[in-house]
C-alpha positions, 0 to 999 in steps of 0.5 A: 103057122098062119101068114098075115100081110105085113103093114105098109111102111112106105113113108107118108108125106106127113112123116117125110115133112116131119123128118125133114122139118129141121132142114126146111126150117134152115132153108126158110131162115136162109131165104128170109135173111137173104131177103132182109139183106137184099132189102137192106143193102140193095133195096134202095137202088132197085129202080137204079142209082140214087137220084138218077133221072130215070129212077122212079124209086123213092131215092130216085130223081125221075119226078124232078127230071120229068117236071123240068122236061115238061117246062122245056128244059133239055135234061141230059143224063151222063155218067162220065166226065167225058159224056158231060163235056160232050153234052154241055156244048160250046156255050157255058152260059147256056148250060147248068150242071147238076153234080151228085158224086155219092161215091166220091169218084171225082178227084180234084183235077176232074172237078176243076175241069168240070167247073169250066164246062158251065157257068151254073153248077149245082152240087148235092152232098159235095165232097171235100175236093168240091169245097176246095175247088169251088167254095173253100170257105164252106165246110160240113157242120154235122147233123142239122138241128131242125125239126121242121122246114127251114126258112130261106133267110138269104138273098139267093133268088131260088131260095127266096122263091122256095121260101122253105125246104126240109132239112137233110141229114147234114148241114154247112157252116162258114169257115173264116171270112165267107166273102161273097158266099151266101148261106141259106136255110139256117137251123138252130145249131148254126148250120145251113142247108145251102151255100152259093158262091161266085164261080167265074161269070156264074155261080156254084150252088151247094146243097148239103144233102140230096134228099130234098131233090129225090122222089120221096121228098120233092113235094115237101115244103118248098123243095120242088120250087128250090130245085126247079129254080136252081136247075131250070135257069137255063135251057139245058141241064146236064144231070151228072152222076159220076161212075167208076169209069171216072176213076184213074183205072177207068180204062181197065175192064171192071172186075167181078167185085166191081160188078157184084151187088153189095148184098151178094157178099154178106148173103154168101157169108151167111149161107156158108156160116149156116151150112157149117153150123148145120153140118156140125150140129147134125154131125154131132147129134146122131141120137140114141141107137134104135133096135130094129127088127130086120125083115130077113135073117142074115146068116153069120157067114155073110156078116163075117164075109162082109166085115172081112171085105171091109177090112181088106178094102181099108187094109185094116190088117191089125184090126182084123187080127185083133178080132181073131185074137179076141175070139182065140183068147176067149176060147182058150180061157174056157179050154184052160178052165180060167175064170171069166175075169182072167187077163191075157197074161193069165191065158198066156201062162196057162197055155204055155204051161199046158203046151210046154212052150215059152210064154214069150212066144205065145205073148207075141202071137196073142198080143205083139206081132203086127202083120205087115201084109196080107200074107203075114196076116194069114200066117198069124191067123193059121198060128192062132188056129194051131195054138187053139187046136194044140191047147184043145188037144192038151186039155182033152180029158180023153187023151191018154195020160191026161188023168189027173190034169185039171 
């Protein structure tokens, strides 16, 4: 026989990639979805908090803050009411406060306290508590009905100088008798973009939306003129963006949930869902059995011993005994000359007749007995061997006195 070299079967890179293409596709999909979630949930704040004085992103306010500084206004960014109080100084007449409470951190008590710190307060996207405290005759009126820049149409000096501004995503309306409150930049639906009400010796100016003041929209229409005239009337501007430290529980340490970005939770849920779906899919999709020629010959004894060790390790005594019983019943059927379709009961009756033993004893041995421990399993295995040996001896045609037996 001529020996030839076996072909190399080491997996190539192409074969490995083809085999793992499903998992590669899953990982790629997860990365793409995670990136989309990141951009959707947190992408707008990559440069900092919305309208922050140091945020250069489209939704930031750095452009406006830098122009105010260039005009000689001292801009101080604060994140808590205590910092705002310290930055405002002792003279309310010389300070303007810009308030943008996007997350509604301030309650009515803190809003009232803020009103005592400066004579001029400009509030972007005011909350209901701000209305109650500073302008009770003003309320939100929904989305503005406007497709172009809105004209001032009022007597507020800053609005008159600006002439026109772009419409934000909300508008104001008057509630009852507006009194001394002035409304500017009306739209076709009866809403307004700006309302200014007297507040002590100064004024409170409410802007329906913060968008006209951000980096993306500040250069449109008269947005820049309105912002510079409202915020540049005094030499000092406190740029106040409230934070969770202004809450009643601000003295407590922030939790992990407080410090976790908003996009983390949906991404984790998505990853877990994809992992479970992939596990279920791959677990159920085993594919057809493939017959493979082994490069070596495994002896039957080694296979038998390996299976025996597996049964022993898992304490599967009943399963091991069933395998022994199946082999015994098959051989007994052949020794007794029964047909291939013979049942276990047929084997039991034929063996009992050949040995002259009660059929119930053989039925318990071949079907019913359950080994409680390894010793009982060995005893039943020995009993099966003796039964097969006795039947073989009883059906041996060379045994004396066996003439005429089937």
